[in-house]
N, C-alpha and C positions, 0 to 999 in steps of 0.2 A: 770072655775075660771081663773081670769086674775089678774096680778100684774104689777106694774111699774118696780120692780126690783127683780130679783131672784139671790141669792148669793149661790153658790155651794161650800160647804166646811165651817166647823165651827171651824177652828183653830184660832190663834191670828188675822189673817187678816180678816177672815169671820166674826168673832164676833165683831171686831172693826168697820168694814164697816156697819154691821147691826146696831150697836149702833149709828153711825152717821146718818144713814138713819132714824132711829126711832126718833132721836132728831130733824131732819129736817122735820119730818112728811111725809116722802116719803113711800108709801105702798111698803112693801118688804116681801119676803119669804126667810128664811135662812134654807138651807138643810144640814143635817149631824149631827153626834154625836159630841158635843163640845169636842175639844181637842183629837179626836180619835187617830190621829197619835202619839201624845205625849204619850198617855196612853198605847197604844198597840204596838208601834214600837220604843220606846226609853228605854234605860236601866233605871231601877228604881233608880240606883245609880248615874245617870247622874247629872252633875253640869253645869249650864248655864255659858257660857263664856262672854255673853254680859254685858256691864256695867249697873249698877243699873238704872241710869237715862234714859237708852235707852232700857229698858226691859218691859216697861208698855204697856198694851193694850191702844187703843186710844178712847177717848170720849171727846166731847166739854167741859165737866165738869172735871177740873183737879183734883178734889177730889178723883177720882177713880184710880189714878196712883199707881204703885207698892210701891214706897217709902212711900206715905201717908198711904196706906193700912197697910204696915208693922208697921208704927208708931202707928196706931190705935190698932194693935194687940199686942203692947208692945215689938216689935222686933226691935232691933237696926240695921238700915240699914247698917251702917258702919261696923258692926261686922258680917254680914251675906253674904259677897261676897266671892266666887260665890254663887249663889242661887241654892238650890236643886230643883229637878223636883217636888217633893211633895209639897214644899212650893209654887212654882209657880202655880201648878194646883189648890191649895187652893185659891190663889189670883184670878185666872180666874173664878172659880166657884162663888166667891163673886162678881166679876165684873158683871157677867151675872145677878145675883140676884138684884144687885143695879140698873143696867141700865134697867132691865125689858126686855132684848132681848129675843125674842121667837124663838125657832128653831123647825124644823120638823126633827125628828130622821131618817126618811126614806132617802135612797140614791137615787140620780138621776141616772137613768140607760140609759136615752136617751135624746139627745139634737139635735133639728132640727131647721133650719131656714125656716120660712114660711112667704114669702113676707117680710114685715117689722117688723115681730114679731118672737119670738122664741117659740118653743113648747118643754116642758120638761115633762118627765115621771118619777115619783118616786113612787115605789110600784104599787098600782092600780090607782093612781091619775095622771091625765094629766092637766097641766096648760099652759097658754100662758104668756109671759112676754115681755115687751118692751125692757128691758135691762137685760143682764146676766153678772155676775162677776164670773169667775173661780178662786176659792181660795182654791184649793185642795192640795196645798203644794207639797211636794216631794214624796208622797206616791207611785206614779206610775213610779218613775224614778231611782230605785237603779241601780248602775253601777256594773256589774259583768264581770270581765275579761273573754274574750272568751276562753282563754286557760283552764280556770277552768270550765266554762259553758259547753264546748264541751267534756271534758275528765273526769269529776267527776259526780257521781250520785247526783241528787238533794238533797237527804237526807244526803249527806256527806259534804255539805257546807251550810253556813248560812250567809246571809248579816247582818250587824250590825243593820239594820232597823227591823229585825225580832227577836231581842233578847231583852227581857225586864227583865227577871229574870235569875239568875244563873241556868244553866241546864247542866253544864259539870260534868262528873263523875270523882271523884278523881283518879288521875293517868292517865287520858286520855291525849293523845298527841295532842296538838292543834297548828296549824299554823295560825297566824293572818296576813293577807295581807293588807298593807296600812300604810301610815305614818302620818295620821292626828289624830285629837283629838279622834274621834270615834273609830279608830283602837286601840289606846293606852288604852282607857277606857275599851274596850272590852277585851283586853289582860289582864289587871289588874283584871277585874271581873272574868275571867276564872281562872286566877292563884289563886285568893282568894278562889275559890271553890275547889281547890286542883289539877287542871290540870297542866300538864307540857307544858309551853307556849313558843313558839318562834314567834317573830314578824319580818316579812320581809318587808323592805321598799326600794324603789328605790333611795331615796336621800342618799348622802354620809354621812350625819350626822343627828342627831335629832335637829330640830330647835325649841328652847323654846322661846315663846313670850307671854307675858301677855297682853291680850286685855284690862285689867283694868288699865294699866299704863297711866300716864297723857297724853303723846303724842298720844297714841292710842285712848284715850277718845276724845281728841280734834279733831282728824281726823275723826272718825266715826260720831261724832256729826255734824261736818261740812257737811259730805257727806249725812247724813240722812236728814238734814235740807235744803239741796240745791239740790234736785233731778233734777231740770231743768239743772243744770250745766253739769251733766253727759249726760243727754238726748240730748242736743244740740251739743254734740261733733260729729265729723264725725264717721260713722260706723266703720271705720278701727281702731279707737282708743278704741272702746268699749271693744273688746276682750283683747287688750293689757293691758288696765288699770285694767280690771277685774282679769286678772292673777296676776298682780302686787299687787292688793289690797286684794287678797285672797290667800296668800301664804300658803303652808302646814306647819302649826306650831302646837306646843303642849304646853298646859299650864304648867308653871314651877312646879306646885304642883305634876305633874306626876313623875318628875325626881327621888326623893328619894324613891318612891314606887316601881319603876322598880326593883331595887336591892333587896329591902325588900321582894318582892313577887317572886323573882327568874325568872323574865321574861328575856329571851335572845332576844337581838335585833340584827338582821342582816341588815347592811346598804349596799347600792349599790347592792341590791338583786333583780334582774329581773328574773321572772319565764320564763324559756324557754319551758318546757313541763311538763306534769303531767301524771302519769300512776296510775291507780287504780286497785288493786288486790282485792281479796275477803275480806281480813281483814285489809288492810291498803292502804294508799295513798302515793306514792313516788313522790316527787316534785324535779325537776331538775332546777337549776338556771344557768344563762348564764355564770357565772364565774367558773362553775364546782362544786359548792356546791350542795349537795343533802340532803334531809331530809325525814324521814318516819313519817307520822302522822295518827291519827285516824279521824280527822275532820279539816276542814278549815273554818275560820271565815273571811269574806270579809269586809274590812273597807275602801274600795276605793271610798266611797262617792256616789254622784248622778250625773246624766246627764239629764237635762231637754230635752225632745224630745216629742213635742206635738203629734207626730204620734203614740206614745206608750200609749197615754191617751185614755181609753175606751170611753169617751164621744165624741170623734171625729172619731168614727167608720164610720160615714156618710162621704163618699168620697167627696161629693160636698161641704159640710161644711168645711172639713179639707183643701181642695185645695184652698179655698177662703181666707185662713189665710196666709198672707205674713210672712214667717219665716226667721230667721237667725240662722243657726246652731241648728235647732230644736226649737228655742225660738221665740215667736211672736214678730213682730216689732210693737211697740205701739206708739201712738201719745202722746202729752203732757198731756192728760187726762187718760192715761193708756188704751186707746181704740185701739183695733186691726183694721185690714183692713176691718173687717165686722162691720158696724155701730151698736152700741149697745152691742157689745161683748167686755168685758174688762177682763184683767188678773191681778191677784194680787200676791204679794209675790215673790217667787223664779222664777216664770214664767215671771216676769217683769225685770229680771236681765239684759238682753241684752240691753234694752232701758234705764234703770234707775240705773244700777250699783249693786255691790255686797251687799250693805246694805239690799237689798230685799231678800237675802238668810237668813236673821236673822229677829228679830223683829224690828230692827232699822227703817225699812221703813214703819212701820204701820201708824204712825201719818201723814207723808206727803202724803201718798197715800189716806188716808181717807179725809184729808183736800182738796186735789186736786180733787179727783174723786167725792166725795159726796158733800162736803160743797161748793166748787167753781163751779162745773160743773152741776151735776144732780139736786142739790137743787135749784140752780139759775134758771135752765130751768123749773123745775117743778112748782115753785111758780110764774113764769111769764106766766103760762098757756100753755107753750110749751110742746109738747109731748116728753117725755124722753125715 
């Protein structure tokens, strides 16, 4: 079997790219369970931080946007921010039904470059493709501090990406490490289940910032609608701006819940070492503080590193991709140094900015990669 386009990953980016490919009549195959990472690696109580107008999947027909879908369902968009995980997943399921996007539920286990085509293996099926988009999100990149990874048994710590439902025992002593939104949401979720929770962050204070505020909306809208601005900046500016544009902040609605749930927050708390005994974990901090806990929840986010992705086990393929700090360097069409190999979402952050760590970047990526580049070449009779 052969296809013009293989899309690996069926999250917001994969589904949207497939919807644009289908609308452009480009033959495609979409691999993966729709919204798998969201369903199985995000808290059921999670609330989306992105603004309503920048949280839609992308399709040439604006009728399938999240605000319009909510209006059809009789849900007041202005009264439902932030959006719940359940509501968003309902919207995505309806998006797929309306657009007719077809997916293959099997996982791609092998990706090889064969002359000017790609070979993919999924289950017992092998296909070739002229172009491949990697849209697998952050699933392979949880960031776990080495001091914990090297000193604590794997069943004694959990990254926030592996918590979907409350599983703490009442009275259990929990240390949450991290200062971002996911860390605080995990701390509150554990506390609500009856655990005794302490959150340790390196920052000197909790920084509350509402991404829904007017100035934030204007900024992210400009950024998501103008990806080429970030792309054409010198490489040295990319990392600097990404750090400034993605500060560690927490939504304001978290603040009153911390005291209500009895969550202790330790600021300027840098872990120096960790010792694990049979029935407890003792954590030592650089400033002399210590704490004994039963379990550690890691909310330190993710770090994209292509070399950790199982699809790039083939050394020849991996070494052919020009990287910057683990992320692929992409051209203006999101194409890597290997012709025909594209990257979507968070893996495009180095070249296109932090909007791609969220759903903000879905529309410009689909419009550029599919509508402007692949569709144009395909309908001109050029091999894509």
